[in-house]
Structures are given as C-alpha cells and as structure tokens.
N, C-alpha and C positions, 0 to 999 in steps of 0.2 A: 733641390736645395739641401745642403748638408746640415744635419742636426748637430747640436753641440756634442752629443755622444759620438757621432761619426767623426766629427772634427778631432776629438780627443784620441780616437783610435787611429786616425790618419797621422796625428802628431806622434803617437807611440811608434807606429810603423816607420816614420821618417827617422826618428832618433835611433831605432834599432838598426835600420839599414845603414845610416850614415856614421853612427858612432858606437853602436854595440849596446849590449845589455846593461853594462855598468852606468852608462850615461842616461839610461831611461828611468830617471827618478820621477816621482810624482811632480816635484817642482819643475823639472825640465819639460815634462809633458804638458803641464799647465801653461808654461811660458810659450812653448812652441805652438800650442793651440790658441794662444792669446786669451786665456780665461784665468780667473783666479784659482788658487788652489782649492778654495771652497767650492767653486763651480765644478772642478774636477771631482771632488769628493762627493758632490751631490749625485753624480752619475756613477762613480766608481769609488766605493768606500775605502779601498786599499789598492796597493800595487797588484796583489793577487786577483782582485776583482777586475782590474784593468787587463791583466793577462787573460782572465776568463773571457772577457769581452773580445779580445783578439782571437782566442781559440774559437769562440762562437762565430765570429766573422769568417775565419778560415774555413770552418765546417760548412757554413752557408755558401761560400764561394766555391768550395770543392763540390758541393752538391750540384750547383749549376753546371760546373765543369763536367761532372759525371753524366748529367743529362745530355749535354752537348756531345760528349763522346759516344754515348749509347745511340743517339739519334743521327749521328753523322752519316751522310749518304755513302762516304768512302769507307766506312767502318771505323771501329774504335782504334785499331792499331794505327791506321794511316792518320787519323785525326790526332792521336797522341803524338806521333812523330812530327807531323806538320806544326803542331802548336807548341812543341817543346822549346823551340828557339824564340818564342815570343816573350819579350821582357818588357817591363814597365806597365803591364796591364794592372788593373785593380787586384786581380787574383794573384798575379806574380808578386806584387809588392807585399801582399799579406803573407804569401808563402815565404818570401825571402825574409821578412821580419820574423816569422815563426822559426825559420831555419837558424837565424841568429840567436833566438831565444833557446833553441834546442841545444846549443853549444854549452849552455849553463846546466843547472841542476834541476830544472823544472821538468819532471817526467810527464806532466800533463800535455805539454807541447809535443814532446817526442811521441807519445801515444797517439795524439791527433794526426801527426805527420805519418806515422806508420799505418794508421787506418786509411788515410787517403791513398797511400801507395798500394795498399792491399786492394782497395776498390779499383784503382787503375789496372792493377794486374788481373783482377777478375774480369773486368770488361775486355781487356785485350785477349785474355785466354778464351773467353766466350767467342770472340771474333776469329781468332786464328786457329782455335781448336787444339792447341798444343802448349803444354806448360813451359817447355824449354824455349820455344819460339817466343812465347809471351814474355818470358823473363829477358830474352835478348832484346825485344822491342823496348821494354821498360828501360833497360840499360842504355840503349841507343838514345832514347829521349833524354836520359840523364846527361849523356855526353853532349848532345846538342845544347841543352840548357847551360851546362858548364861552359861550353865554348862561347855561347851568347853573353854570359856574364863576363867572361874574360875579354870580350871585344871592347869593353869600356875600361879595361885596366891598363896599367903601364906596360903590360906584356902583350898588348893587342896585336903586335906584329906576329906573335906566335899563335894567335887564335884564328880559327876559321872565320872568314868574313862573309861567305856566301851561304847563309843558313838555308835558303830555299834550295839551292843546288845540293847541299849536303842532305837535306831531308829527302829529296827525290832519289838520291843515290842510296840512302838507307832503305827507302821503301822498295827499291828494286831488290835489295838484299833480303828484305822481309818476304817478298814474293818468291825468291829462290828458296828461302828456308821453309816456306809453305809448300814448296814443290810445284809452284805454278809456272807455266811457261812465260818467258819474257816477252 
C-alpha cells in the first residue's frame, strides 16, 4: 500500500520525467498526487523538502541496487551491464527524475548522483581488479541505458533494440579487457 508521502514522491517523479523541473511546482505535485496542497505541505514543508525526499528515496534505492550488484553471482560488472538497459523500474524512475533535476541548479541532486556512480565504480573495480576496465564497464552501462531510453523516443529507429544481445556482446568485450579466454 502506497503511503501519501510515497504518492507525493511518485507524483514528483512523474512530473519531472514527463514535463521537467519547471513544471514540478508544489501545486502540480499535489494535483498529480490527488491531495490538497495542505496535504502535501504536511509531508513536505517546501519544494526543497520535497527534493530532499526524492534524494533520500534515490539513495535508499541505490543502496538496494549496490547490495544486488555486490551479491550478484555473475559479479558486479556483469550485473551492472545486464541491468543497465532496464528501464521503468522503481529505481530507474527515481534515477531519471533525479537526472532531470540535476540539469538545474540543485547541487544536492548532482552530488547524490555522483556518489551513486562512484559506488558503482568501486564495486565494478573490486570485481574486475582494474581501474581502466572498470571505467570502461561503467561507460558501457551508460551507453546501454542511453540506448534503452532512446528506444521510446521519436528516433527509436536509430536506437539499438536488442538490449540483451548488446549486453552479452559487451560482456564478451569485458572478458577480453580482463584478459580472460573467450
């Protein structure tokens, strides 16, 4: 069951993803969540508090993601590459909303995103044992994510449509970079 607070954060994410930061006013969030502005202010006293709530949600979901990466039987690098093309999960929606906010002037969001990427890089480095290979894996994941987002855009014909095949191909490249036999 979704709490009112979670519903407000969901509404904020939807507006940020669909319309951008300028559209994410307190009135718009309240309307999207179908609560009164007073109801929103009960949970979040200001837009800054609402953004703080989104950042906290992002950090919580990133922590779960980090545990999944660390515990993945195939290793952190393979897990990262395989899951980079997953879109529309709860974590992805929060991440995408935060990315939309990071285009603005709120350094708190940018710092939170940088911390998440640094954690991913540490986990991948621990797995592959090489800083350069780890950075390459991180960038491979960025590319898969970008292609997945583009698949829903008007330029979808230019985007890669077989994310699983792409991930497998990139994992073979990671094995080559690690110096492992094919």
